BAMAR-311139 format. One record per atom (N, C-alpha, C): residue number from 1; residue in one letter; x, y, z. Coordinates in nm, 4 decimals, decimal comma. Layout:
+-----+---------+----------+----------+----------+
| num | residuo |        u |        v |        w |
+-----+---------+----------+----------+----------+
| NUM |       A |        X |        Y |        Z |
...
+-----+---------+----------+----------+----------+
//
This chain:
+-----+---------+----------+----------+----------+
| num | residuo |        u |        v |        w |
+-----+---------+----------+----------+----------+
|   1 |       Q |  13,3517 |  11,5783 |  11,2760 |
|   1 |       Q |  13,2739 |  11,4617 |  11,2372 |
|   1 |       Q |  13,1787 |  11,4240 |  11,3506 |
|   2 |       V |  13,0499 |  11,4190 |  11,3193 |
|   2 |       V |  12,9503 |  11,3855 |  11,4187 |
|   2 |       V |  12,9507 |  11,2352 |  11,4450 |
|   3 |       Q |  12,9501 |  11,2019 |  11,5735 |
|   3 |       Q |  12,9418 |  11,0612 |  11,6119 |
|   3 |       Q |  12,8503 |  11,0454 |  11,7317 |
|   4 |       L |  12,7678 |  10,9422 |  11,7267 |
|   4 |       L |  12,6897 |  10,8953 |  11,8405 |
|   4 |       L |  12,7228 |  10,7480 |  11,8547 |
|   5 |       V |  12,7871 |  10,7139 |  11,9643 |
|   5 |       V |  12,8341 |  10,5766 |  11,9826 |
|   5 |       V |  12,7639 |  10,5153 |  12,1030 |
|   6 |       E |  12,6762 |  10,4191 |  12,0757 |
|   6 |       E |  12,6032 |  10,3509 |  12,1822 |
|   6 |       E |  12,6853 |  10,2338 |  12,2366 |
|   7 |       S |  12,6630 |  10,2050 |  12,3630 |
|   7 |       S |  12,7251 |  10,0890 |  12,4253 |
|   7 |       S |  12,6371 |  10,0433 |  12,5411 |
|   8 |       G |  12,6671 |   9,9241 |  12,5917 |
|   8 |       G |  12,5963 |   9,8745 |  12,7090 |
|   8 |       G |  12,4904 |   9,7706 |  12,6804 |
|   9 |       G |  12,4652 |   9,7430 |  12,5537 |
|   9 |       G |  12,3669 |   9,6411 |  12,5213 |
|   9 |       G |  12,4199 |   9,5020 |  12,5513 |
|  10 |       G |  12,3306 |   9,4038 |  12,5402 |
|  10 |       G |  12,3712 |   9,2661 |  12,5650 |
|  10 |       G |  12,2533 |   9,1774 |  12,5950 |
|  11 |       L |  12,2853 |   9,0605 |  12,6482 |
|  11 |       L |  12,1844 |   8,9619 |  12,6847 |
|  11 |       L |  12,1595 |   8,9695 |  12,8349 |
|  12 |       V |  12,0331 |   8,9772 |  12,8734 |
|  12 |       V |  11,9975 |   8,9849 |  13,0151 |
|  12 |       V |  11,8716 |   8,9023 |  13,0379 |
|  13 |       Q |  11,8592 |   8,8471 |  13,1564 |
|  13 |       Q |  11,7409 |   8,7681 |  13,1905 |
|  13 |       Q |  11,6225 |   8,8591 |  13,2219 |
|  14 |       P |  11,5026 |   8,8096 |  13,2045 |
|  14 |       P |  11,3849 |   8,8880 |  13,2442 |
|  14 |       P |  11,3952 |   8,9297 |  13,3903 |
|  15 |       G |  11,3596 |   9,0554 |  13,4151 |
|  15 |       G |  11,3717 |   9,1115 |  13,5492 |
|  15 |       G |  11,5042 |   9,1779 |  13,5772 |
|  16 |       G |  11,5977 |   9,1617 |  13,4865 |
|  16 |       G |  11,7301 |   9,2198 |  13,5051 |
|  16 |       G |  11,7375 |   9,3651 |  13,4617 |
|  17 |       S |  11,8598 |   9,4185 |  13,4679 |
|  17 |       S |  11,8832 |   9,5590 |  13,4360 |
|  17 |       S |  12,0006 |   9,5747 |  13,3401 |
|  18 |       L |  11,9952 |   9,6810 |  13,2645 |
|  18 |       L |  12,1065 |   9,7225 |  13,1792 |
|  18 |       L |  12,1100 |   9,8745 |  13,1781 |
|  19 |       R |  12,2280 |   9,9289 |  13,1562 |
|  19 |       R |  12,2403 |  10,0731 |  13,1352 |
|  19 |       R |  12,3077 |  10,0962 |  13,0014 |
|  20 |       L |  12,2361 |  10,1632 |  12,9130 |
|  20 |       L |  12,2916 |  10,2002 |  12,7839 |
|  20 |       L |  12,3557 |  10,3382 |  12,7938 |
|  21 |       S |  12,4623 |  10,3552 |  12,7190 |
|  21 |       S |  12,5296 |  10,4846 |  12,7101 |
|  21 |       S |  12,5399 |  10,5260 |  12,5647 |
|  22 |       C |  12,5379 |  10,6547 |  12,5421 |
|  22 |       C |  12,5557 |  10,7096 |  12,4072 |
|  22 |       C |  12,6508 |  10,8276 |  12,4196 |
|  23 |       A |  12,7706 |  10,8093 |  12,3678 |
|  23 |       A |  12,8719 |  10,9143 |  12,3723 |
|  23 |       A |  12,8663 |  10,9960 |  12,2444 |
|  24 |       A |  12,8514 |  11,1258 |  12,2600 |
|  24 |       A |  12,8354 |  11,2151 |  12,1454 |
|  24 |       A |  12,9605 |  11,2985 |  12,1227 |
|  25 |       S |  12,9879 |  11,3279 |  11,9967 |
|  25 |       S |  13,0982 |  11,4156 |  11,9624 |
|  25 |       S |  13,0706 |  11,4806 |  11,8273 |
|  26 |       G |  13,1366 |  11,5928 |  11,8035 |
|  26 |       G |  13,1251 |  11,6604 |  11,6750 |
|  26 |       G |  13,0148 |  11,7632 |  11,6652 |
|  27 |       F |  12,9419 |  11,7856 |  11,7755 |
|  27 |       F |  12,8387 |  11,8895 |  11,7762 |
|  27 |       F |  12,8224 |  11,9393 |  11,9201 |
|  28 |       T |  12,7514 |  12,0491 |  11,9367 |
|  28 |       T |  12,7328 |  12,1088 |  12,0698 |
|  28 |       T |  12,6224 |  12,0326 |  12,1416 |
|  29 |       F |  12,6627 |  11,9416 |  12,2266 |
|  29 |       F |  12,5722 |  11,8451 |  12,2893 |
|  29 |       F |  12,4563 |  11,9135 |  12,3616 |
|  30 |       S |  12,4833 |  12,0202 |  12,4338 |
|  30 |       S |  12,3800 |  12,0841 |  12,5155 |
|  30 |       S |  12,2712 |  12,1507 |  12,4313 |
|  31 |       N |  12,2951 |  12,1683 |  12,3026 |
|  31 |       N |  12,1963 |  12,2293 |  12,2131 |
|  31 |       N |  12,1011 |  12,1280 |  12,1516 |
|  32 |       Y |  12,1139 |  12,0020 |  12,1934 |
|  32 |       Y |  12,0376 |  11,8947 |  12,1317 |
|  32 |       Y |  11,9525 |  11,8200 |  12,2335 |
|  33 |       A |  11,8280 |  11,7927 |  12,1904 |
|  33 |       A |  11,7412 |  11,7034 |  12,2664 |
|  33 |       A |  11,7854 |  11,5613 |  12,2372 |
|  34 |       M |  11,8202 |  11,4887 |  12,3405 |
|  34 |       M |  11,8687 |  11,3522 |  12,3232 |
|  34 |       M |  11,7576 |  11,2530 |  12,3535 |
|  35 |       S |  11,7522 |  11,1475 |  12,2746 |
|  35 |       S |  11,6450 |  11,0501 |  12,2882 |
|  35 |       S |  11,6984 |  10,9096 |  12,2645 |
|  36 |       W |  11,6210 |  10,8140 |  12,3100 |
|  36 |       W |  11,6454 |  10,6734 |  12,2791 |
|  36 |       W |  11,5240 |  10,6186 |  12,2047 |
|  37 |       Y |  11,5507 |  10,5484 |  12,0971 |
|  37 |       Y |  11,4491 |  10,4764 |  12,0210 |
|  37 |       Y |  11,4855 |  10,3289 |  12,0210 |
|  38 |       R |  11,3902 |  10,2468 |  11,9819 |
|  38 |       R |  11,4202 |  10,1049 |  11,9661 |
|  38 |       R |  11,3409 |  10,0488 |  11,8482 |
|  39 |       Q |  11,3949 |   9,9421 |  11,7936 |
|  39 |       Q |  11,3281 |   9,8748 |  11,6826 |
|  39 |       Q |  11,3419 |   9,7240 |  11,7003 |
|  40 |       A |  11,2285 |   9,6599 |  11,7178 |
|  40 |       A |  11,2238 |   9,5151 |  11,7296 |
|  40 |       A |  11,2057 |   9,4547 |  11,5905 |
|  41 |       P |  11,2430 |   9,3282 |  11,5728 |
|  41 |       P |  11,2287 |   9,2632 |  11,4414 |
|  41 |       P |  11,0854 |   9,2702 |  11,3917 |
|  42 |       G |  11,0690 |   9,3172 |  11,2687 |
|  42 |       G |  10,9372 |   9,3229 |  11,2083 |
|  42 |       G |  10,8500 |   9,4372 |  11,2542 |
|  43 |       K |  10,9065 |   9,5255 |  11,3368 |
|  43 |       K |  10,8288 |   9,6385 |  11,3879 |
|  43 |       K |  10,8942 |   9,7699 |  11,3499 |
|  44 |       E |  10,8160 |   9,8768 |  11,3595 |
|  44 |       E |  10,8695 |  10,0094 |  11,3301 |
|  44 |       E |  10,9518 |  10,0607 |  11,4483 |
|  45 |       R |  11,0418 |  10,1512 |  11,4167 |
|  45 |       R |  11,1192 |  10,2148 |  11,5223 |
|  45 |       R |  11,0257 |  10,3000 |  11,6076 |
|  46 |       E |  11,0425 |  10,2926 |  11,7387 |
|  46 |       E |  10,9560 |  10,3665 |  11,8293 |
|  46 |       E |  11,0380 |  10,4430 |  11,9320 |
|  47 |       L |  10,9798 |  10,5550 |  11,9752 |
|  47 |       L |  11,0437 |  10,6361 |  12,0791 |
|  47 |       L |  11,0310 |  10,5647 |  12,2130 |
|  48 |       V |  11,1420 |  10,5574 |  12,2854 |
|  48 |       V |  11,1431 |  10,4968 |  12,4185 |
|  48 |       V |  11,1445 |  10,6049 |  12,5259 |
|  49 |       A |  11,2399 |  10,6961 |  12,5143 |
|  49 |       A |  11,2547 |  10,8012 |  12,6147 |
|  49 |       A |  11,3249 |  10,9195 |  12,5512 |
|  50 |       A |  11,2919 |  11,0385 |  12,5979 |
|  50 |       A |  11,3488 |  11,1572 |  12,5350 |
|  50 |       A |  11,3539 |  11,2744 |  12,6305 |
|  51 |       F |  11,4529 |  11,3577 |  12,6105 |
|  51 |       F |  11,4533 |  11,4918 |  12,6677 |
|  51 |       F |  11,3810 |  11,5807 |  12,5669 |
|  52 |       T |  11,2846 |  11,6561 |  12,6156 |
|  52 |       T |  11,1996 |  11,7323 |  12,5236 |
|  52 |       T |  11,2214 |  11,8827 |  12,5317 |
|  53 |       S |  11,3052 |  11,9286 |  12,6239 |
|  53 |       S |  11,3255 |  12,0722 |  12,6370 |
|  53 |       S |  11,4629 |  12,0994 |  12,6959 |
|  54 |       T |  11,5042 |  12,2258 |  12,6864 |
|  54 |       T |  11,6318 |  12,2656 |  12,7451 |
|  54 |       T |  11,6265 |  12,2644 |  12,8976 |
|  55 |       R |  11,5040 |  12,2595 |  12,9522 |
|  55 |       R |  11,4898 |  12,2552 |  13,0989 |
|  55 |       R |  11,5102 |  12,1141 |  13,1540 |
|  56 |       G |  11,5181 |  12,0165 |  13,0625 |
|  56 |       G |  11,5376 |  11,8794 |  13,1090 |
|  56 |       G |  11,4085 |  11,7999 |  13,1221 |
|  57 |       D |  11,2984 |  11,8527 |  13,0666 |
|  57 |       D |  11,1747 |  11,7759 |  13,0677 |
|  57 |       D |  11,1944 |  11,6453 |  12,9912 |
|  58 |       T |  11,1271 |  11,5418 |  13,0358 |
|  58 |       T |  11,1409 |  11,4112 |  12,9727 |
|  58 |       T |  11,0062 |  11,3529 |  12,9336 |
|  59 |       N |  11,0129 |  11,2576 |  12,8421 |
|  59 |       N |  10,8932 |  11,1889 |  12,7953 |
|  59 |       N |  10,9283 |  11,0421 |  12,7767 |
|  60 |       Y |  10,8356 |  10,9541 |  12,8160 |
|  60 |       Y |  10,8598 |  10,8113 |  12,8065 |
|  60 |       Y |  10,7442 |  10,7422 |  12,7352 |
|  61 |       A |  10,7770 |  10,6354 |  12,6643 |
|  61 |       A |  10,6711 |  10,5495 |  12,6112 |
|  61 |       A |  10,5971 |  10,4855 |  12,7281 |
|  62 |       D |  10,4678 |  10,4667 |  12,7128 |
|  62 |       D |  10,3888 |  10,4077 |  12,8211 |
|  62 |       D |  10,4431 |  10,2714 |  12,8632 |
|  63 |       S |  10,4964 |  10,1985 |  12,7684 |
|  63 |       S |  10,5428 |  10,0623 |  12,7962 |
|  63 |       S |  10,6654 |  10,0568 |  12,8860 |
|  64 |       V |  10,7357 |  10,1692 |  12,9015 |
|  64 |       V |  10,8584 |  10,1684 |  12,9824 |
|  64 |       V |  10,8505 |  10,2594 |  13,1038 |
|  65 |       K |  10,7403 |  10,3323 |  13,1185 |
|  65 |       K |  10,7275 |  10,4235 |  13,2323 |
|  65 |       K |  10,7414 |  10,3478 |  13,3638 |
|  66 |       G |  10,8210 |  10,4052 |  13,4540 |
|  66 |       G |  10,8437 |  10,3424 |  13,5831 |
|  66 |       G |  10,9543 |  10,2390 |  13,5827 |
|  67 |       R |  11,0013 |  10,2011 |  13,4645 |
|  67 |       R |  11,1089 |  10,1001 |  13,4551 |
|  67 |       R |  11,2369 |  10,1587 |  13,3958 |
|  68 |       F |  11,2231 |  10,2506 |  13,3024 |
|  68 |       F |  11,3385 |  10,3092 |  13,2337 |
|  68 |       F |  11,3570 |  10,4540 |  13,2786 |
|  69 |       T |  11,4833 |  10,4976 |  13,2818 |
|  69 |       T |  11,5138 |  10,6367 |  13,3150 |
|  69 |       T |  11,6200 |  10,6892 |  13,2195 |
|  70 |       I |  11,5896 |  10,8025 |  13,1573 |
|  70 |       I |  11,6873 |  10,8676 |  13,0708 |
|  70 |       I |  11,7577 |  10,9761 |  13,1504 |
|  71 |       S |  11,8865 |  10,9897 |  13,1277 |
|  71 |       S |  11,9640 |  11,0950 |  13,1938 |
|  71 |       S |  12,0741 |  11,1398 |  13,0989 |
|  72 |       R |  12,1311 |  11,2555 |  13,1292 |
|  72 |       R |  12,2376 |  11,3063 |  13,0436 |
|  72 |       R |  12,3430 |  11,3762 |  13,1276 |
|  73 |       D |  12,4644 |  11,3746 |  13,0762 |
|  73 |       D |  12,5770 |  11,4426 |  13,1393 |
|  73 |       D |  12,6336 |  11,5366 |  13,0337 |
|  74 |       N |  12,6071 |  11,6655 |  13,0488 |
|  74 |       N |  12,6496 |  11,7636 |  12,9492 |
|  74 |       N |  12,7987 |  11,7938 |  12,9567 |
|  75 |       V |  12,8659 |  11,7434 |  13,0594 |
|  75 |       V |  13,0116 |  11,7577 |  13,0674 |
|  75 |       V |  13,0779 |  11,6438 |  12,9894 |
|  76 |       K |  13,0240 |  11,5241 |  13,0070 |
|  76 |       K |  13,0790 |  11,4080 |  12,9363 |
|  76 |       K |  13,0188 |  11,3896 |  12,7976 |
|  77 |       N |  12,9214 |  11,4751 |  12,7637 |
|  77 |       N |  12,8525 |  11,4627 |  12,6331 |
|  77 |       N |  12,7963 |  11,3223 |  12,6135 |
|  78 |       T |  12,7287 |  11,2756 |  12,7145 |
|  78 |       T |  12,6774 |  11,1395 |  12,7121 |
|  78 |       T |  12,5335 |  11,1362 |  12,7618 |
|  79 |       V |  12,4530 |  11,0534 |  12,6980 |
|  79 |       V |  12,3165 |  11,0292 |  12,7439 |
|  79 |       V |  12,3061 |  10,8815 |  12,7809 |
|  80 |       Y |  12,2278 |  10,8555 |  12,8840 |
|  80 |       Y |  12,2156 |  10,7206 |  12,9369 |
|  80 |       Y |  12,0692 |  10,6761 |  12,9333 |
|  81 |       L |  12,0526 |  10,5453 |  12,9323 |
|  81 |       L |  11,9201 |  10,4873 |  12,9506 |
|  81 |       L |  11,9346 |  10,3730 |  13,0509 |
|  82 |       Q |  11,8845 |  10,3964 |  13,1706 |
|  82 |       Q |  11,8839 |  10,2928 |  13,2730 |
|  82 |       Q |  11,7567 |  10,2117 |  13,2548 |
|  83 |       M |  11,7723 |  10,0825 |  13,2348 |
|  83 |       M |  11,6587 |   9,9946 |  13,2093 |
|  83 |       M |  11,6501 |   9,8901 |  13,3200 |
|  84 |       N |  11,5426 |   9,8945 |  13,3942 |
|  84 |       N |  11,5205 |   9,8001 |  13,5034 |
|  84 |       N |  11,3974 |   9,7137 |  13,4740 |
|  85 |       S |  11,3861 |   9,6042 |  13,5466 |
|  85 |       S |  11,2710 |   9,5134 |  13,5324 |
|  85 |       S |  11,2454 |   9,4799 |  13,3854 |
|  86 |       L |  11,3505 |   9,4415 |  13,3189 |
|  86 |       L |  11,3402 |   9,4175 |  13,1753 |
|  86 |       L |  11,2500 |   9,2986 |  13,1439 |
|  87 |       K |  11,1796 |   9,3103 |  13,0323 |
|  87 |       K |  11,0867 |   9,2089 |  12,9861 |
|  87 |       K |  11,1296 |   9,1608 |  12,8477 |
|  88 |       S |  11,0813 |   9,0467 |  12,8084 |
|  88 |       S |  11,1174 |   8,9925 |  12,6776 |
|  88 |       S |  11,0766 |   9,0887 |  12,5654 |
|  89 |       E |  10,9670 |   9,1594 |  12,5862 |
|  89 |       E |  10,9210 |   9,2532 |  12,4830 |
|  89 |       E |  11,0081 |   9,3779 |  12,4716 |
|  90 |       D |  11,1052 |   9,3929 |  12,5598 |
|  90 |       D |  11,2015 |   9,5033 |  12,5476 |
|  90 |       D |  11,3144 |   9,4671 |  12,4515 |
|  91 |       T |  11,3179 |   9,3443 |  12,4054 |
|  91 |       T |  11,4206 |   9,3014 |  12,3110 |
|  91 |       T |  11,4106 |   9,3819 |  12,1820 |
|  92 |       A |  11,5207 |   9,4458 |  12,1451 |
|  92 |       A |  11,5231 |   9,5320 |  12,0269 |
|  92 |       A |  11,6640 |   9,5858 |  12,0077 |
|  93 |       V |  11,6835 |   9,6507 |  11,8950 |
|  93 |       V |  11,8024 |   9,7329 |  11,8769 |
|  93 |       V |  11,7677 |   9,8731 |  11,9268 |
|  94 |       Y |  11,8503 |   9,9259 |  12,0136 |
|  94 |       Y |  11,8268 |  10,0571 |  12,0739 |
|  94 |       Y |  11,9183 |  10,1595 |  12,0071 |
|  95 |       Y |  11,8566 |  10,2699 |  11,9667 |
|  95 |       Y |  11,9274 |  10,3745 |  11,8941 |
|  95 |       Y |  11,9268 |  10,5053 |  11,9722 |
|  96 |       C |  12,0376 |  10,5704 |  11,9699 |
|  96 |       C |  12,0505 |  10,7046 |  12,0265 |
|  96 |       C |  12,0196 |  10,8072 |  11,9178 |
|  97 |       N |  11,9482 |  10,9110 |  11,9557 |
|  97 |       N |  11,9102 |  11,0161 |  11,8604 |
|  97 |       N |  11,9395 |  11,1523 |  11,9197 |
|  98 |       A |  11,9923 |  11,2395 |  11,8373 |
|  98 |       A |  12,0155 |  11,3779 |  11,8773 |
|  98 |       A |  11,9395 |  11,4684 |  11,7818 |
|  99 |       R |  11,8543 |  11,5536 |  11,8365 |
|  99 |       R |  11,7760 |  11,6466 |  11,7546 |
|  99 |       R |  11,7972 |  11,7870 |  11,8072 |
| 100 |       S |  11,8363 |  11,8766 |  11,7179 |
| 100 |       S |  11,8622 |  12,0140 |  11,7590 |
| 100 |       S |  11,7371 |  12,0783 |  11,8180 |
| 101 |       F |  11,7571 |  12,1536 |  11,9264 |
| 101 |       F |  11,6461 |  12,2306 |  11,9827 |
| 101 |       F |  11,6065 |  12,3443 |  11,8902 |
| 102 |       W |  11,6960 |  12,3860 |  11,7983 |
| 102 |       W |  11,6775 |  12,5101 |  11,7238 |
| 102 |       W |  11,6628 |  12,4904 |  11,5746 |
| 103 |       S |  11,6778 |  12,3661 |  11,5263 |
| 103 |       S |  11,6621 |  12,3407 |  11,3828 |
| 103 |       S |  11,6123 |  12,1981 |  11,3647 |
| 104 |       R |  11,6116 |  12,1507 |  11,2406 |
| 104 |       R |  11,5668 |  12,0143 |  11,2130 |
| 104 |       R |  11,6829 |  11,9161 |  11,2039 |
| 105 |       T |  11,8007 |  11,9604 |  11,2412 |
| 105 |       T |  11,9175 |  11,8738 |  11,2330 |
| 105 |       T |  11,9028 |  11,7565 |  11,3282 |
| 106 |       T |  11,9241 |  11,6372 |  11,2773 |
| 106 |       T |  11,9081 |  11,5140 |  11,3545 |
| 106 |       T |  12,0222 |  11,4187 |  11,3234 |
| 107 |       Y |  12,0700 |  11,3534 |  11,4265 |
| 107 |       Y |  12,1741 |  11,2530 |  11,4101 |
| 107 |       Y |  12,1286 |  11,1228 |  11,4760 |
| 108 |       W |  12,1778 |  11,0108 |  11,4230 |
| 108 |       W |  12,1472 |  10,8788 |  11,4767 |
| 108 |       W |  12,2745 |  10,8018 |  11,5048 |
| 109 |       G |  12,2701 |  10,7205 |  11,6098 |
| 109 |       G |  12,3769 |  10,6265 |  11,6350 |
| 109 |       G |  12,3559 |  10,4999 |  11,5544 |
| 110 |       Q |  12,4496 |  10,4072 |  11,5691 |
| 110 |       Q |  12,4462 |  10,2838 |  11,4894 |
| 110 |       Q |  12,3595 |  10,1758 |  11,5550 |
| 111 |       G |  12,3246 |  10,1944 |  11,6799 |
| 111 |       G |  12,2383 |  10,0991 |  11,7491 |
| 111 |       G |  12,3153 |   9,9985 |  11,8320 |
| 112 |       T |  12,2500 |   9,9518 |  11,9381 |
| 112 |       T |  12,3064 |   9,8471 |  12,0216 |
| 112 |       T |  12,1957 |   9,7464 |  12,0533 |
| 113 |       Q |  12,2285 |   9,6197 |  12,0446 |
| 113 |       Q |  12,1292 |   9,5142 |  12,0618 |
| 113 |       Q |  12,1056 |   9,4867 |  12,2097 |
| 114 |       V |  11,9784 |   9,4822 |  12,2473 |
| 114 |       V |  11,9373 |   9,4393 |  12,3807 |
| 114 |       V |  11,8482 |   9,3172 |  12,3639 |
| 115 |       T |  11,8875 |   9,2090 |  12,4283 |
| 115 |       T |  11,8097 |   9,0850 |  12,4219 |
| 115 |       T |  11,7734 |   9,0430 |  12,5634 |
| 116 |       V |  11,6440 |   9,0297 |  12,5870 |
| 116 |       V |  11,5950 |   8,9872 |  12,7180 |
| 116 |       V |  11,5396 |   8,8463 |  12,7028 |
| 117 |       S |  11,6094 |   8,7517 |  12,7620 |
| 117 |       S |  11,5711 |   8,6120 |  12,7456 |
| 117 |       S |  11,6290 |   8,5282 |  12,8581 |
| 118 |       S |  11,5567 |   8,4252 |  12,8952 |
| 118 |       S |  11,6071 |   8,3313 |  12,9960 |
| 118 |       S |  11,6812 |   8,2151 |  12,9286 |
+-----+---------+----------+----------+----------+
//
């Protein structure tokens, strides 16, 4: 059974930090490009950060470059999103995504809420 379980969301003040985790199971983690997306109220889901190749290349949305860092641990089958210097506009539900490097197979997590507010 495939599972992507996000954790680490919550309420944080502007300028603060959070680290999101996504624990994967039920598939061969190293064969998948892992990504983080987010969806704010009334807006479309957007890509935040992603691994784009088996070499570990990454891609970030312009709005988070220099503030967010995606990383992965292929032993723990977990992908992380370190979020620093958070802004109110980062408030959204954050989703973990797994996309096969070799097919169109895609999995989604259930999402974790991040709220940036004073």
